[in-house]
LODOMI-973177 format. One record per residue (C-alpha): x, y, z. Coordinates in pm, 1 decimal, always signed. Each point is the difference from the previous one (the first is absolute). Layout:
% residues N
{X=X; Y=Y; Z=Z}
...
END
This chain:
% residues 268
{X=-1131.5; Y=-1153.6; Z=-1911.8}
{X=+125.2; Y=-355.0; Z=+9.1}
{X=+270.0; Y=+67.1; Z=+254.2}
{X=-74.3; Y=-46.5; Z=+365.1}
{X=+31.9; Y=+296.1; Z=+232.6}
{X=+286.3; Y=+87.1; Z=+228.3}
{X=-236.9; Y=+125.0; Z=+270.6}
{X=-254.2; Y=-224.4; Z=+161.2}
{X=-363.4; Y=+97.4; Z=-36.7}
{X=-53.6; Y=+29.0; Z=+375.1}
{X=+219.6; Y=+309.3; Z=+7.0}
{X=-259.0; Y=+215.2; Z=+180.2}
{X=+35.0; Y=+116.5; Z=+266.9}
{X=+366.4; Y=+85.3; Z=-39.5}
{X=+226.2; Y=-64.6; Z=+293.4}
{X=+337.7; Y=+122.9; Z=+110.8}
{X=+158.0; Y=-205.2; Z=+274.8}
{X=-352.3; Y=-112.3; Z=+103.7}
{X=-125.8; Y=+359.0; Z=-4.5}
{X=-325.4; Y=+30.3; Z=-192.4}
{X=+26.1; Y=+276.7; Z=-257.4}
{X=-335.2; Y=-0.5; Z=-171.5}
{X=-55.4; Y=+291.0; Z=-2.6}
{X=+362.1; Y=+110.3; Z=+23.1}
{X=-92.0; Y=+291.8; Z=+222.5}
{X=-77.8; Y=-252.1; Z=+274.2}
{X=+374.0; Y=-18.6; Z=+67.8}
{X=-28.1; Y=+349.3; Z=+146.4}
{X=-201.4; Y=-118.8; Z=+294.8}
{X=-53.6; Y=+229.9; Z=+294.4}
{X=+246.2; Y=-183.6; Z=+222.5}
{X=+266.8; Y=-7.4; Z=-274.1}
{X=+92.7; Y=-362.8; Z=+67.2}
{X=-27.9; Y=-121.8; Z=-359.6}
{X=+211.7; Y=+285.6; Z=-129.4}
{X=+271.1; Y=-49.5; Z=+260.1}
{X=+19.6; Y=-377.2; Z=-57.0}
{X=+55.2; Y=+38.6; Z=-374.0}
{X=+239.4; Y=+291.7; Z=+46.7}
{X=+216.4; Y=-185.9; Z=+250.0}
{X=+20.6; Y=-307.2; Z=-219.8}
{X=+102.0; Y=+194.8; Z=-310.5}
{X=+198.0; Y=+294.9; Z=+128.3}
{X=-200.5; Y=+210.9; Z=-243.4}
{X=-177.1; Y=+309.6; Z=+123.2}
{X=-365.5; Y=+45.2; Z=-84.4}
{X=-156.1; Y=+311.2; Z=-147.4}
{X=-357.1; Y=-14.7; Z=+134.3}
{X=-114.4; Y=+304.2; Z=-197.4}
{X=+108.0; Y=-140.4; Z=-337.0}
{X=-285.0; Y=+7.1; Z=-253.6}
{X=+125.8; Y=-330.4; Z=-138.7}
{X=-156.4; Y=-186.3; Z=+290.7}
{X=-339.6; Y=+143.3; Z=-92.7}
{X=+65.6; Y=-72.1; Z=-366.9}
{X=+53.5; Y=-367.2; Z=+75.6}
{X=-319.0; Y=-21.8; Z=+204.8}
{X=-204.4; Y=+165.7; Z=-275.3}
{X=+141.8; Y=-219.5; Z=-276.2}
{X=-28.5; Y=-324.2; Z=+194.0}
{X=-358.5; Y=+77.2; Z=+103.3}
{X=-94.7; Y=+76.2; Z=-360.1}
{X=+181.4; Y=-279.1; Z=-182.6}
{X=+104.8; Y=-267.8; Z=+247.6}
{X=+302.5; Y=-229.4; Z=-42.4}
{X=+157.8; Y=-6.0; Z=-345.9}
{X=+173.9; Y=-341.0; Z=+22.1}
{X=+332.3; Y=+113.0; Z=-142.1}
{X=+258.2; Y=-102.9; Z=-133.1}
{X=-100.3; Y=-267.4; Z=-254.5}
{X=+240.9; Y=-292.2; Z=+5.7}
{X=+8.6; Y=-372.1; Z=+72.2}
{X=+318.3; Y=+24.2; Z=+204.6}
{X=+265.5; Y=+246.7; Z=+112.1}
{X=+217.7; Y=-39.1; Z=-305.8}
{X=-290.1; Y=+61.2; Z=-236.2}
{X=-75.2; Y=+320.0; Z=+191.6}
{X=+363.2; Y=+107.0; Z=-40.4}
{X=-12.9; Y=-69.0; Z=-374.0}
{X=-324.0; Y=+196.4; Z=-27.1}
{X=+153.9; Y=+296.2; Z=+182.3}
{X=+281.8; Y=+11.3; Z=-254.9}
{X=-218.7; Y=-52.8; Z=-306.0}
{X=-265.1; Y=+256.7; Z=+92.5}
{X=+241.4; Y=+288.1; Z=-59.5}
{X=-134.4; Y=+219.9; Z=-282.4}
{X=-280.4; Y=-232.7; Z=-102.6}
{X=-348.8; Y=-116.1; Z=+95.7}
{X=-71.6; Y=-296.0; Z=+223.7}
{X=-175.4; Y=-174.0; Z=-290.8}
{X=+331.7; Y=-7.6; Z=-185.7}
{X=+177.6; Y=-125.2; Z=+311.4}
{X=-247.3; Y=-286.8; Z=+29.5}
{X=+73.0; Y=-103.6; Z=-357.1}
{X=+374.7; Y=-3.8; Z=+65.0}
{X=-40.8; Y=-193.6; Z=+325.2}
{X=-219.9; Y=-251.3; Z=-179.2}
{X=+279.4; Y=-45.0; Z=-255.3}
{X=+249.5; Y=-64.4; Z=+278.4}
{X=-232.3; Y=-245.1; Z=+171.4}
{X=-63.9; Y=-193.5; Z=-320.9}
{X=+377.1; Y=-18.7; Z=-57.4}
{X=+58.2; Y=-107.1; Z=+362.7}
{X=+215.0; Y=+304.2; Z=+65.5}
{X=-176.4; Y=+137.9; Z=+307.6}
{X=+263.0; Y=-91.7; Z=+256.1}
{X=+334.8; Y=+151.1; Z=+99.4}
{X=+182.3; Y=-313.9; Z=-111.8}
{X=-166.0; Y=+2.0; Z=-343.0}
{X=+64.6; Y=+371.1; Z=-58.0}
{X=+360.5; Y=-49.9; Z=+104.1}
{X=+50.0; Y=-279.3; Z=-251.1}
{X=-167.8; Y=+147.7; Z=-307.0}
{X=+189.8; Y=+217.7; Z=-246.9}
{X=-91.2; Y=+366.9; Z=+23.1}
{X=-90.7; Y=+21.3; Z=-368.8}
{X=-244.4; Y=-290.7; Z=+30.3}
{X=-148.6; Y=+138.5; Z=+321.4}
{X=-62.7; Y=+334.3; Z=-169.2}
{X=-221.7; Y=-160.8; Z=-263.3}
{X=-241.9; Y=-124.0; Z=+265.7}
{X=-12.7; Y=+349.8; Z=+150.0}
{X=-79.8; Y=+173.2; Z=-328.6}
{X=-367.5; Y=+79.6; Z=+88.5}
{X=+115.6; Y=+211.7; Z=+298.1}
{X=+205.4; Y=+241.7; Z=-211.7}
{X=+365.8; Y=+93.5; Z=+50.5}
{X=+42.6; Y=-376.4; Z=+6.7}
{X=+376.1; Y=-7.5; Z=-54.9}
{X=+64.0; Y=+235.4; Z=+291.2}
{X=-244.8; Y=-186.3; Z=+223.7}
{X=+166.8; Y=-330.9; Z=-81.6}
{X=+333.8; Y=+146.9; Z=+111.3}
{X=-160.2; Y=+130.6; Z=+317.3}
{X=-147.9; Y=-339.1; Z=+88.9}
{X=+334.6; Y=-167.9; Z=-67.4}
{X=+180.0; Y=+254.6; Z=+219.7}
{X=-252.7; Y=-47.4; Z=+279.0}
{X=+23.9; Y=-379.8; Z=-8.0}
{X=+381.3; Y=+9.9; Z=-17.2}
{X=-3.5; Y=+223.8; Z=+308.2}
{X=-238.2; Y=-241.0; Z=+174.8}
{X=+240.5; Y=-289.1; Z=-53.1}
{X=+319.2; Y=+196.0; Z=+65.9}
{X=-120.4; Y=+158.4; Z=+324.7}
{X=-272.7; Y=-233.7; Z=+131.3}
{X=+73.1; Y=-344.2; Z=-151.9}
{X=-313.0; Y=+29.6; Z=-215.0}
{X=-229.4; Y=+15.3; Z=+304.6}
{X=-282.6; Y=+253.5; Z=+3.9}
{X=-44.8; Y=-63.0; Z=+372.7}
{X=+359.0; Y=+103.4; Z=+63.3}
{X=-39.2; Y=+296.9; Z=-233.6}
{X=-302.9; Y=+136.1; Z=+180.7}
{X=+147.6; Y=-68.0; Z=+343.1}
{X=+243.1; Y=+283.7; Z=-74.3}
{X=-68.2; Y=+325.8; Z=+183.4}
{X=-224.8; Y=+225.0; Z=-207.3}
{X=+238.2; Y=+292.9; Z=-47.8}
{X=+289.8; Y=-228.4; Z=-93.7}
{X=-202.8; Y=-207.9; Z=-245.1}
{X=-151.7; Y=+312.0; Z=-157.3}
{X=+346.7; Y=+143.1; Z=-63.1}
{X=+111.6; Y=-331.5; Z=-150.9}
{X=-301.4; Y=-14.9; Z=-231.6}
{X=+51.6; Y=+359.8; Z=-111.4}
{X=+354.8; Y=-92.6; Z=-92.4}
{X=-119.8; Y=-253.4; Z=-257.3}
{X=-40.3; Y=+75.1; Z=-368.8}
{X=-349.1; Y=+126.4; Z=-88.4}
{X=-135.2; Y=+12.4; Z=+357.2}
{X=-126.1; Y=+342.8; Z=+102.9}
{X=-167.8; Y=+108.0; Z=+325.3}
{X=-354.8; Y=-96.7; Z=-101.3}
{X=+105.3; Y=-347.7; Z=-115.2}
{X=+220.1; Y=-56.1; Z=+306.3}
{X=-278.5; Y=+101.1; Z=+236.4}
{X=-255.0; Y=-213.9; Z=-185.6}
{X=+228.4; Y=-301.0; Z=+45.4}
{X=+58.0; Y=+81.9; Z=+366.6}
{X=-366.1; Y=+59.5; Z=+82.5}
{X=-187.4; Y=-252.0; Z=-210.6}
{X=+244.9; Y=-288.6; Z=-24.4}
{X=+198.7; Y=+52.5; Z=+319.9}
{X=-267.3; Y=+148.3; Z=+229.0}
{X=+233.7; Y=+278.2; Z=+109.3}
{X=-185.9; Y=+308.5; Z=+129.3}
{X=+78.5; Y=+252.0; Z=-274.3}
{X=-235.5; Y=+213.6; Z=-204.7}
{X=+10.4; Y=-14.1; Z=-379.9}
{X=-21.6; Y=+338.3; Z=-170.4}
{X=-132.5; Y=-5.8; Z=-355.4}
{X=-150.8; Y=+242.3; Z=-250.0}
{X=-347.8; Y=-44.4; Z=+149.2}
{X=+119.2; Y=+94.3; Z=+348.2}
{X=+187.3; Y=+304.6; Z=-130.7}
{X=-301.2; Y=+122.4; Z=-195.8}
{X=-234.2; Y=-32.9; Z=+298.4}
{X=+240.4; Y=+175.9; Z=+236.9}
{X=+67.3; Y=+281.2; Z=-246.8}
{X=-369.3; Y=+66.3; Z=-56.2}
{X=-55.5; Y=+2.2; Z=+374.4}
{X=+283.3; Y=+244.9; Z=+58.1}
{X=+230.9; Y=-241.1; Z=+188.2}
{X=+273.4; Y=-29.5; Z=-263.2}
{X=+141.1; Y=+174.6; Z=-303.7}
{X=+124.2; Y=-165.3; Z=-322.8}
{X=+368.4; Y=+26.9; Z=+93.1}
{X=-33.8; Y=-143.1; Z=+350.7}
{X=+247.7; Y=-287.5; Z=+37.2}
{X=-126.8; Y=-358.2; Z=+10.6}
{X=+143.8; Y=-68.4; Z=+344.9}
{X=-158.2; Y=+313.1; Z=+148.4}
{X=-343.1; Y=-121.9; Z=-107.8}
{X=+73.1; Y=-350.8; Z=+125.2}
{X=+110.0; Y=+137.3; Z=+336.9}
{X=-316.9; Y=+210.7; Z=+12.7}
{X=-205.2; Y=-320.4; Z=+7.7}
{X=+230.5; Y=-209.3; Z=+214.4}
{X=+37.7; Y=+264.2; Z=+271.7}
{X=-375.1; Y=+60.2; Z=+21.1}
{X=-122.0; Y=-359.3; Z=+10.8}
{X=+45.8; Y=-308.2; Z=+217.0}
{X=+290.3; Y=-223.1; Z=-98.5}
{X=-193.1; Y=-283.7; Z=-157.5}
{X=+59.7; Y=-148.7; Z=-342.7}
{X=-363.6; Y=-103.7; Z=-42.4}
{X=-127.5; Y=+351.1; Z=+62.6}
{X=+258.3; Y=+158.9; Z=-231.8}
{X=-82.3; Y=-264.9; Z=-259.1}
{X=-369.5; Y=+78.4; Z=+22.0}
{X=+52.7; Y=+376.5; Z=-5.0}
{X=+211.0; Y=-13.4; Z=-315.6}
{X=-253.5; Y=-223.9; Z=-172.7}
{X=-280.0; Y=+239.9; Z=+94.3}
{X=+197.0; Y=+293.9; Z=-139.9}
{X=+47.7; Y=-191.4; Z=-325.9}
{X=-373.8; Y=-73.0; Z=-16.5}
{X=-79.6; Y=+366.3; Z=+63.0}
{X=+252.2; Y=+125.5; Z=-253.3}
{X=-128.5; Y=-233.0; Z=-269.6}
{X=-370.0; Y=+55.7; Z=+52.6}
{X=-39.9; Y=+348.8; Z=+146.7}
{X=+315.1; Y=+213.2; Z=+13.5}
{X=+66.4; Y=-39.9; Z=-370.4}
{X=+254.5; Y=+215.2; Z=-190.2}
{X=-279.4; Y=+169.0; Z=-192.9}
{X=-370.6; Y=+20.0; Z=+74.4}
{X=+38.0; Y=-97.6; Z=+368.7}
{X=-312.9; Y=-121.9; Z=+177.9}
{X=+56.1; Y=+199.2; Z=+318.5}
{X=-365.7; Y=+24.9; Z=+98.0}
{X=-27.2; Y=-379.7; Z=+5.0}
{X=+326.2; Y=-58.7; Z=+186.2}
{X=+3.7; Y=-90.8; Z=+367.6}
{X=+285.8; Y=+248.5; Z=+49.8}
{X=-193.2; Y=+295.6; Z=-143.4}
{X=-68.6; Y=+150.0; Z=+342.5}
{X=+375.7; Y=+38.7; Z=+54.6}
{X=+60.6; Y=+193.6; Z=-323.5}
{X=+98.3; Y=+368.1; Z=+18.6}
{X=-292.8; Y=+214.6; Z=-108.5}
{X=+199.5; Y=+145.1; Z=-288.7}
{X=+61.3; Y=-345.3; Z=-145.2}
{X=-358.2; Y=-112.2; Z=+51.6}
{X=-132.6; Y=+312.1; Z=-172.1}
{X=+217.6; Y=-63.5; Z=-304.2}
{X=-130.0; Y=-352.5; Z=-59.7}
END
C-alpha cells in the first residue's frame, strides 16, 4: 500500500500512561498499582475477568502490530473512514488516489469543489453521490464549528465530538468512531462486522446487540489508551478477514480457538 501508516512501527510494547501492556495482562500486577493508576486517570472501572484482555494478548502475540489506519495525514484518514462504508479498501484507495491527483485531499479543497464534481472522483468507492454529500457536510461542519482546524476539532471532548459527528449526514457510529480513534486519537473502540462475528461465535454477543453495548464492552474492560484500542480493532479485522470468515471459518488455525465454546468448535 502506497500510503504511509498512522501507527509507528515501534508500537510494541504498548503503553498506557507509561504502563507497559505487552502482554496486556501485566496491568493486573499483584500490587494493583498499574490498574489503579489507569483507573484513576480515566474514571473508568476495570473488569479484570473480562475475556477480552486475554483475547488481545493472544492476537497480539500471534500477529503483532497491524500498522493501522492507512493514511498520509489526519484528513486522509477521515476521508478513508467515510469512503470505506459498504466497499473494500481497494476501492477506497482508488477513490483517494483520484482525489490526490485532483488536489482535493484537504478540507479547503473539498469545501470549494462542487458536490457533483467531487462525486465523480469518488465513483470507485460506490455510493459516490451520498459519500460526496457526507464529505461536504463534514467539511462544512469543520469550518462552521472549528474554523477549519482539525486540531481544534479533535481537542473537543470525546463524548461531545462523537455526538456532533453522529449528527452529520451519512456518519454512523462505526464511521464516527473510526474518525475519533484513527484520526483524532480518542480512546474509543470501533465495532465492525468482523468484531460482531467473532463475539457472536464466542458467545459474547447476539446479532441484535446494540452497537454501543458492544463498544462499551471493550472500553470498560480495557485500559483507556487510543493506541491499544487502535491495535485491538486492527487485530480483530485481521482475524475476521483471515480466520473468522462468514463461511468456512478456519477456527483450528486461529489464535482465539482456545476461547471458543465447545459447541461452536465442534461445528466447524
